[in-house]
N, C-alpha and C positions, 0 to 999 in steps of 0.2 A: 138845545138849539145847535144846529150844525154850523160849523165854521164856514167862513166865506170861501176858504180854500176847498173844502169838501163840496160845497155847492158848485164852485167853478169846475172842479174835476168831473162831477156828474154831468153838468151841462155840456162840457167839451166831449165827454164820452158819448152822450146821446147824439150830439150833432155829428160826430165822427162815425157813429154807428149808422145813422141814416145815410150819410155820404157813402160809406163803404157798401151798404146794401144797394143803394141806387146805382153805384158804379159797377158792382158785381153782377147784377141781374142781366144787363145787356150782354155781358160776356157769356153767361150761362145760356142765354137765348140765341147766341151766335149771330148777333146783329152785325150787319155788313161793315159799318164804320169801325167797330171793335176789331173785327177780323182783319181789316185792312191795316190798321196801324200796328197791331200786334204781330202781323206777318213780317213786319220790318225787323223784328228780332228773332224770327224763326218759329214763333208759335203759330200753330194751325189747329183748327178743329178742336180736338179733345184737350189740347194744351190751354186754349183760350177758356174752355169750359171749366177746367180744373182751376185756373187762376180765378175765374168768377166765383166758384164755390169757396175757395180759400178766402176771397174778399168778403163774401156774404157771411160766412161763418165767423170771420174776424169781427165783422160789424155786430153780429148777434152777441158774440162773446165780450164785446166792449161794455155791454149794459150791466151785467152783474159785477160787483166789485171783486168777487173772488176769481173771476176769469178774465178780468180786465187786461192784465199784462199779457196773457196768451193771445187775447183778441187783438191787442195792440201790435203784437209781433206779426200775426197773420195779416191784419189789415195793412200794416206798414210795409210788409213784403210785397203785397199786391200793388200798393200805391207806388212803390219804388220801381217795380217791373213796368208798370204803366208809364211812369215818367221816363224811364230809359227808352221805351218804345217811342214815345213822343219825340225825344231828342234824336233818336235814330232816323226819324222821318225828316229831320232837318228843321223842325219847328222849335227853335231855341226859346223863343218868347213864351209860347204855350207850355213848353217843357219846364221852364223856370216857374211859371204860375202853378203848374201841377205839383210842384214840390211844396207849396204852401201847406196843403193838408198834412203832408208828412211832417213838416216842422211843428204844426199844431199838435199832431199826435205825439211827437217826442216831448213837447212841453207838458202835455197831459200826463204822460208816463212819469216825468220828473215830479210833477205835483202830486200824483198818486203815491209815489214812493215816499215823498216827504210826509204826506198825510198818514201813511201806514206807520212810518217811524215815530210820529208824534202820538200815535194812539196807544 
């Protein structure tokens, strides 16, 4: 039987994977709202699409345990860039809220590492 920590890590990884994929897809599709707020930090067109691809790939890589840390790095980078862009638009409240998934991602990484060390 899997430990509670192992189940928690998997659930967090799956939720964060869905979040990353859902947040990356509009960037790849160059949706207007994504372009507007990412333009605030100098990203345009291809840069937004690349960020979206990194975010989607990070989300996909969060699912298998063997690629989870690399996925967390990619997804975390994209989440951080998005949060910086939100803060750059002057929306501090939404910027702070957008940091919550990044904190959850960091917690999942710590739990994943503990799980790997105890195995």
